[in-house]
N, C-alpha and C positions, 0 to 999 in steps of 0.2 A: 891864128889860133894861139900862138905863144903869148901874144899880148893879152888875150882873154884869160888864158890859163894863169898867168901871173896875177891879173886883176882879181880873179875869183879864188885864188889860193891865199890871199892876204888876210891878216887879222881883221882888217877893216871889213872885208867881205863877210867873214864869219860873224862879226857883230851885226852887220846889216841884214843877214839872212837867217838869224836865229831869234827865237821868240823873246828872250829876255832883253835884247838890245835893238831889235828891229824897228821899234817905234810903235806908238799907240795906234796910228792909222791902219797899219796892216792887221793888227790884232782885232780892230773893229771890223774891217772888211771881211776877214776870215769867218766871222760869226754873223755877218749881216749881208752885205752886197754880194760877196763871192759865194757865201753859203746859199743864198737865194738862187744864184746861177746854177750851182751844183745840184740843188734839190730839184729845180725845174727841169733841168736836162735829164736827170735820171728818171723822174716821174713821167715826163711827157715823151721822151724820145728813146729810152733804152728798151730794146725789143725783148731780151730774154725774160723768162718768167720771174715774177716778183719774188718768189720763194727760193730762187736759185742763188746759192752762195756766190758772191761777186769776187772777181779778181781785178785789182786796181793797179795802175802804173802812173807815176808822175815822171815825166822827162824834164831835166833841168830842175831838179827838186831843191837845190840849195840846201838849207838847213832842215828841210823836211816839214816845214810848218803846214803847207797845203795838204800833203798826203795824210798827215796825222789828223788834221781837221776833217778831211773827207771821211776817214775811217770812223771817227767819233760821230760825225753827223749822220752817216748812213745807218750805223748801228743804233743810234738813238731813235731813228725812224722805223726800226724794225727790219732793216735790211742786213742780212748776215754777210760779213766779209770773210772770204776764205784766205786771200793773200793780198797784201799791199806792198808794192815795190817802189822805192824812190831811187831814181838814177840821176847822176850828175857827172860831168867830166872832171870836176875838181875833187881830188881825193881829200884835201882838208875839209871841204864842205860836207862830204859824205861822212867823214869821221865825226864832224860836229853834229850831223843829223842823227847818227847812231847814239850819241850822248844825249841830244836834245829830246829824242822820242821818249826817254824814260820819264820826262816831266810832262809830256803832252797827252799820253794815252794810258789806258789801264794796263795792268800786267798781262791780262788775257789778250788784249789787243796787240801788245808788243810781240807776242808769240807769232802773230800773223804778218809781221812787217819785216821787210828786208831792204837793205840799201846797197847799191852797186855803183861802182865807177863805170860810167858808160857815156859815150858821146851821142848827141842827138842824131847825127847823121849816120851812125852805125849802131843803132839801138839793138837790133836783133843779134848781131855777132858779139857785141860788147856785153850785152846782158847774158847771153848764153855762156860766155867765158866767166863772167863774174858770179853767176848763179850755179855754174858747173852743171849745166844741162845742155842737151843737143839743141841747136838752133831750131830744128824741126818741131821740137816739143813746145817751143814758145809761140809758134805760128798759130793764129786763131785762138788765143788763150786769154786775152784780157777783155773784160766787159766795159771798163771805163779807163780811158787814158787822158791824162791831164797835163797841161803845160802852162805855166804862168811866168810871164816876163822872161821868156827864153827863146821863143821862135824867131824873134827878130835877128838873133845871132846866126841862125841858119841862113837867113837872107843875106846878111853881111858877108858870110863865107861862101855864098852861092851854093848852099847845100840844102835849100828848103825842100826841093823835090825828093831828095834822098830821105830826109827826115819824115816827110809826109808819107812816103811809100813804106817806110819801116813801120810807122804807126798803123797804116792800113793792113800790113801783113800781120801785125800783132793782135789786132782787134778780132774778137769773135764776130761771126755774122750777126748783125743787129746791134753790135757794140758801138759806143760813142766816144768821140774825142772832144774835149773842151779846151780851147786855146784862148788865153787872155794875155794881151800884151799892150805896149804903149801905142797910143793913137798919134800918128804924125801930125794931125791937124790941131791937137791941143797946143795953144800958143806959148805956154810958159815952161816947158821942159828946159832945164838948165843946159842940156846938150845942144839945144837949138839956138842958144844965144851966141852972138858973134865972138864974145870973149872966151868961149869954151876952148880949152887947150887940146881937146880930142881931135884927131884927124877926121876929116869929113866922112870918110868911108866907115869909121868906127862910130859915127853918130847917125848913120842911116836908119830911118824908120820906114817900114812898108806902109802902103795905104791899106785900108780895110779890104779892098778887092785883092790886093797882093797877098795879104795874110790868108785869104780864103782860097785863092787859086790853086796852090799846090795840093791841098786836100781834095779838091775837085778833080785835078789831074790824076791823083792816085786812085780815083774811083769812088771816093766817099761822097755821100749826099750832104750838101750844105743845108742844115736845118735852121740855123739862126746865125745872123751876121749883122752886128750893130755896134755902136759905140755906147759906152755907159761909164758910170763911176766918176765922181768929182773929188774924191778923197785921196791925197797922196799917201803912200805907204808910210812915210816918215812923219806924218802930221801929228801934232800935239793934241791932247784932248780938246783944247779950245778951238783949234783950227778944224778938227774933225767935226765938232758940233756946228761950226759955221758952215762948213761945206755940206753937211747933212741937211741943214735947214734950207740951204740955198738950192739943193738939188732939184726939187720939183719945178721951180721956175727955170733953172738952167736947162733941164730936160725939155721943157716946153719950147724954149726959144733957141737953144744952141746945142742940142744933143749930138750932132755930128762933130762937135769940138770937145766932147767929153774925154777924160784922160785915157780910157782903156778901149781897146778893140776886142770884141768877142766873136769867136767863130765856133759854132757847135756843128759837128759833122757825124755821120753815121755810116757804117759799113752795111752794104746790102745783105739781105738774108740769103 
């Protein structure tokens, strides 16, 4: 944990996970591939009434790009958002998210957003402390919970079941969790190369089944489980265009090797 805290408290991490310096690729994905995933999940799988104001949570939110995008996306589609919370274990990243959100959403949307220092495996207790509310009040309170490029760390720390259970406890009946993370079968991640300086245990990536299993164990229904996306977060405009144009053929012949793993799950009514 200390290794990850040091890594994600650095200036490099802040540059990597905030919109102005994260790279063209993630900006594209947030408004295209990832936006399609979010829209489809909410429209097809979320059980609460369409007119009900939504409460959103992103765990491992980094600089807040995903939760900010989700708020804007949902409200542009006529979905009212009542509250959106971004949580991350890195205090410097949470500070960056609070600053970043002023450039990513409208003034009215900012009034609905909160950011909290909270660990993935202790979401309920850490959120309760950060938001200054009883833990019981948070139970069954979020309609959509989102995690992007963060759940693999729960596996590396052997805390994946604790995180999934916390998510299940926080979701309203019929609420959904959307998890996106790195696919271990993609052949070109830098951490998979032999010359990587990272210890093996810090490079571990779960399989698609391993990503999904903790959510099922926590009692959530697995609704969608697949690999997708061929665009690196750090891709330049040129590389993004090349990857985008190549995606249809790659999906046809090599979809299990795509860059990301996606698991969408739902709490029973």
